[in-house]
C-alpha positions as protocol buffer text, in pm:
chain_id: "A"
residue {
  index: 1
  type: UNK
  ca { x: -749 y: 1057 z: 1903 }
}
residue {
  index: 2
  type: UNK
  ca { x: -1117 y: 964 z: 1883 }
}
residue {
  index: 3
  type: UNK
  ca { x: -1220 y: 1328 z: 1842 }
}
residue {
  index: 4
  type: UNK
  ca { x: -964 y: 1368 z: 1563 }
}
residue {
  index: 5
  type: UNK
  ca { x: -1093 y: 1054 z: 1391 }
}
residue {
  index: 6
  type: UNK
  ca { x: -1446 y: 1196 z: 1407 }
}
residue {
  index: 7
  type: UNK
  ca { x: -1322 y: 1506 z: 1221 }
}
residue {
  index: 8
  type: UNK
  ca { x: -1164 y: 1291 z: 950 }
}
residue {
  index: 9
  type: UNK
  ca { x: -1484 y: 1087 z: 916 }
}
residue {
  index: 10
  type: UNK
  ca { x: -1694 y: 1402 z: 892 }
}
residue {
  index: 11
  type: UNK
  ca { x: -1474 y: 1556 z: 623 }
}
residue {
  index: 12
  type: UNK
  ca { x: -1436 y: 1231 z: 425 }
}
residue {
  index: 13
  type: UNK
  ca { x: -1738 y: 1003 z: 492 }
}
residue {
  index: 14
  type: UNK
  ca { x: -1640 y: 791 z: 192 }
}
residue {
  index: 15
  type: UNK
  ca { x: -1324 y: 661 z: 365 }
}
residue {
  index: 16
  type: UNK
  ca { x: -1324 y: 369 z: 611 }
}
residue {
  index: 17
  type: UNK
  ca { x: -1108 y: 520 z: 886 }
}
residue {
  index: 18
  type: UNK
  ca { x: -1163 y: 211 z: 1100 }
}
residue {
  index: 19
  type: UNK
  ca { x: -922 y: 41 z: 863 }
}
residue {
  index: 20
  type: UNK
  ca { x: -573 y: 97 z: 1006 }
}
residue {
  index: 21
  type: UNK
  ca { x: -422 y: 102 z: 656 }
}
residue {
  index: 22
  type: UNK
  ca { x: -635 y: 407 z: 573 }
}
residue {
  index: 23
  type: UNK
  ca { x: -485 y: 589 z: 870 }
}
residue {
  index: 24
  type: UNK
  ca { x: -133 y: 542 z: 743 }
}
residue {
  index: 25
  type: UNK
  ca { x: -204 y: 588 z: 372 }
}
residue {
  index: 26
  type: UNK
  ca { x: -42 y: 910 z: 255 }
}
residue {
  index: 27
  type: UNK
  ca { x: -279 y: 929 z: -41 }
}
residue {
  index: 28
  type: UNK
  ca { x: -591 y: 949 z: 174 }
}
residue {
  index: 29
  type: UNK
  ca { x: -483 y: 1267 z: 350 }
}
residue {
  index: 30
  type: UNK
  ca { x: -369 y: 1420 z: 22 }
}
residue {
  index: 31
  type: UNK
  ca { x: -733 y: 1425 z: -81 }
}
residue {
  index: 32
  type: UNK
  ca { x: -838 y: 1651 z: 206 }
}
residue {
  index: 33
  type: UNK
  ca { x: -884 y: 2024 z: 170 }
}
residue {
  index: 34
  type: UNK
  ca { x: -595 y: 2115 z: 399 }
}
residue {
  index: 35
  type: UNK
  ca { x: -740 y: 2455 z: 488 }
}
residue {
  index: 36
  type: UNK
  ca { x: -1065 y: 2293 z: 606 }
}
residue {
  index: 37
  type: UNK
  ca { x: -877 y: 2024 z: 795 }
}
residue {
  index: 38
  type: UNK
  ca { x: -657 y: 2280 z: 973 }
}
residue {
  index: 39
  type: UNK
  ca { x: -961 y: 2490 z: 1060 }
}
residue {
  index: 40
  type: UNK
  ca { x: -1143 y: 2188 z: 1202 }
}
residue {
  index: 41
  type: UNK
  ca { x: -836 y: 2088 z: 1406 }
}
residue {
  index: 42
  type: UNK
  ca { x: -789 y: 2442 z: 1540 }
}
residue {
  index: 43
  type: UNK
  ca { x: -1154 y: 2463 z: 1646 }
}
residue {
  index: 44
  type: UNK
  ca { x: -1189 y: 2114 z: 1789 }
}
residue {
  index: 45
  type: UNK
  ca { x: -867 y: 2107 z: 1988 }
}
residue {
  index: 46
  type: UNK
  ca { x: -837 y: 2477 z: 2071 }
}
residue {
  index: 47
  type: UNK
  ca { x: -495 y: 2502 z: 1910 }
}
residue {
  index: 48
  type: UNK
  ca { x: -353 y: 2730 z: 1645 }
}
residue {
  index: 49
  type: UNK
  ca { x: -138 y: 2552 z: 1390 }
}
residue {
  index: 50
  type: UNK
  ca { x: 136 y: 2803 z: 1309 }
}
residue {
  index: 51
  type: UNK
  ca { x: 254 y: 2857 z: 953 }
}
residue {
  index: 52
  type: UNK
  ca { x: 588 y: 2688 z: 1017 }
}
residue {
  index: 53
  type: UNK
  ca { x: 405 y: 2367 z: 1119 }
}
residue {
  index: 54
  type: UNK
  ca { x: 205 y: 2355 z: 796 }
}
residue {
  index: 55
  type: UNK
  ca { x: 481 y: 2145 z: 644 }
}
residue {
  index: 56
  type: UNK
  ca { x: 336 y: 1860 z: 435 }
}
residue {
  index: 57
  type: UNK
  ca { x: 538 y: 1615 z: 644 }
}
residue {
  index: 58
  type: UNK
  ca { x: 319 y: 1704 z: 945 }
}
residue {
  index: 59
  type: UNK
  ca { x: 11 y: 1609 z: 743 }
}
residue {
  index: 60
  type: UNK
  ca { x: 123 y: 1292 z: 566 }
}
residue {
  index: 61
  type: UNK
  ca { x: -63 y: 1051 z: 795 }
}
residue {
  index: 62
  type: UNK
  ca { x: -330 y: 1062 z: 1062 }
}
residue {
  index: 63
  type: UNK
  ca { x: -63 y: 967 z: 1316 }
}
residue {
  index: 64
  type: UNK
  ca { x: 158 y: 1260 z: 1212 }
}
residue {
  index: 65
  type: UNK
  ca { x: -132 y: 1503 z: 1248 }
}
residue {
  index: 66
  type: UNK
  ca { x: -224 y: 1356 z: 1587 }
}
residue {
  index: 67
  type: UNK
  ca { x: 136 y: 1402 z: 1706 }
}
residue {
  index: 68
  type: UNK
  ca { x: 128 y: 1763 z: 1587 }
}
residue {
  index: 69
  type: UNK
  ca { x: -196 y: 1825 z: 1779 }
}
residue {
  index: 70
  type: UNK
  ca { x: -51 y: 1671 z: 2096 }
}
residue {
  index: 71
  type: UNK
  ca { x: 266 y: 1881 z: 2070 }
}
residue {
  index: 72
  type: UNK
  ca { x: 68 y: 2202 z: 2019 }
}
residue {
  index: 73
  type: UNK
  ca { x: -156 y: 2123 z: 2316 }
}
residue {
  index: 74
  type: UNK
  ca { x: 149 y: 2066 z: 2538 }
}
residue {
  index: 75
  type: UNK
  ca { x: 306 y: 2391 z: 2424 }
}
residue {
  index: 76
  type: UNK
  ca { x: -32 y: 2557 z: 2467 }
}
């Protein structure tokens, strides 16, 4: 999860991602450019997020995104 957190920090340096509330705040992730975020995730974790997994529910918190990454790596 540390590598994922580094991606979030790089894309949004103005957000304190050390604050656990920020990780669970739906509004924070709404402010990301989803295309950039998906590209960064695909590159960093060597996964390919399929179209059917681009459901907003999979991107509504850092924890939800992390679970998606873990699932894709297991299916890998």
